[in-house]
N, C-alpha and C positions, 0 to 999 in steps of 0.2 A: 505494500499500500503505499503511496505517495504521502510525504510529512510536509507540512507547511509550518514556519514558525511566524507567529503572530508577534510582534513587538508593538507595545503601547508605551510610549514614553512617558516623561514626567508629566504630573499633575493629572493625568488620564485617569486615576484611581479617583479623582473627585467629580468625574461626571455625574450628571443629574444633580449635582450641589452648584456648581461654579458657574457662573456666567452663562446663565440658561439662554440669553438672548442670542449668545453667539454659538454655544456647543449643544443647546436643546435640552430638554429633560431625561434622556435615556441615561441609565447608569453604565459602566462598563459590563457590569454582570450581565445585563441583557443584551448588550453588544456581543459579548463572547457567545452567549446562548444562540442568538441568529448566526453568529459564523459556525457553531457547531451544526446548526441544522443544515445551511448551505453545505459544509464541507461532507456532513455525513451523506446527503443526497448524491454528492458527487464521488463518493468513497475515498474522500481524502482525510487523513490524520492531522490534528492541529496540536501544536504545542504553543501555548500560550504564555508570554511574559509581559508582565507590568513592572517597569522600573522607573525611579526617580533618579537613577544612578547611571551616569554616562558608563562608567567601567563594566557594570554588569550588562550593560546592553551591547557593549564591545566585546565582553566574553562570550557571550551567547551567541553573537554572529559569527565569531572567531571558531567556535566548536560546533559549528552548525554541519560540516562536512562528515565530522566525526559523530554526529549524531542523526547522521541520514536525512537530513533535511536537504530537501529537493528546491525548494524556495522559500523568499522572506517575503510577509506583508508586512509592512513597517509604517507606523506612525510616529516620527520622530519628535513630535510636539514642538517645543522650543529648540530643541537639538537640532531641528531643521537649520537653522539659520547660524549656527555657533560651531557644530561638532565635525571638526575634521576627521578626529577618531573614528567616528562612527562611518564616516564617508569612506574611510581608509579600510575600514575592515570589511564592508560590503565589497568594496572592489579586489580587497584580498582573497575571498573566499570563492570568488567566481562562482556564484549560485546566483540565479535570477531574483531580483527584488522588485516590490512594486511599493511606491512612497503613498499614503494616503493621509488625508486631513478632513476633519468633520466640516470646519470652514473655508472659506475660499481664501487661501492666503494672500492673493494678489488682488484683493479689495479691502486688505486691512491696512495696518501701519505700514510704512514704507520700508522698516527694517523686515518685515515679513516677506516681502515679495522675492526674496532670493534664497533659494535653497541649495545648500551645500550638497545634499543628498540625492537631489534628482539626476544628476550627470551620471551618476553610478547605477541607477536604476532603469528598468525594462520601461517604465512609465511612471506617470503620477496622475492621481485622480484627488480633486479637493473641490469642496463647496456644496455638497449634496447630503451635508450631515451624516446620518447614521448609514444612509446608502452608500457614501463613500466608501464604507468597510465592506458592504457587500457587493459594491460594483470592483473593488480591489482584490476582493476574493476569488470573483469570479473570472477577472482576467489574470490572476496569478494561476489558478488552475487551468486555466485555457493554455498560459505559457507553458507550465510542464507537462501538459498534455499534447503540445506541439501545435495547437491550433492558432497561435500567435506568432508572430515572427518579430 
C-alpha cells in the first residue's frame, strides 16, 4: 500500500479556535478525519504529523524514505516563508511533495506572498479552506499513482 506523509506546521493544532475568519471553524482532528476517509477510498495509508517545531518537521521529511513514504502533503504554515531547512529537506529526499494552505497566501500580507517551499514541490494549492487539504491529497494520490506529471 502506498503511504503519504501529511505534515501540519506550526499553530495548525489551534484550528477551529484561531482566526476563524481566515482559517474557518474546522479543527485539525476534523481535517485529519476527512483526509483519512479520502485516503481509505483510494487505498492509501496516511502518516500524520503536526508540529510547531521546525526540526521535528525536518526530521520527519528526512526519514521519509526509510519510513517507506511515497509522497508528502505539507502545510508548512508560517514556515512557508522562512524555512530554508524544510525546503532543503524536501529537495534532499527526492519524494514528490504538494504544498497546501487553507487561506490564499497571495491575498494576504506581503510577507506571505513568497513560498520557499513551493519551488521544490510538485505543486501548490491554496485558498480553498478545508478543501485545500482534500484537493491537495487527491493531487498527491494522483502524482504517486502516475496520473499527473
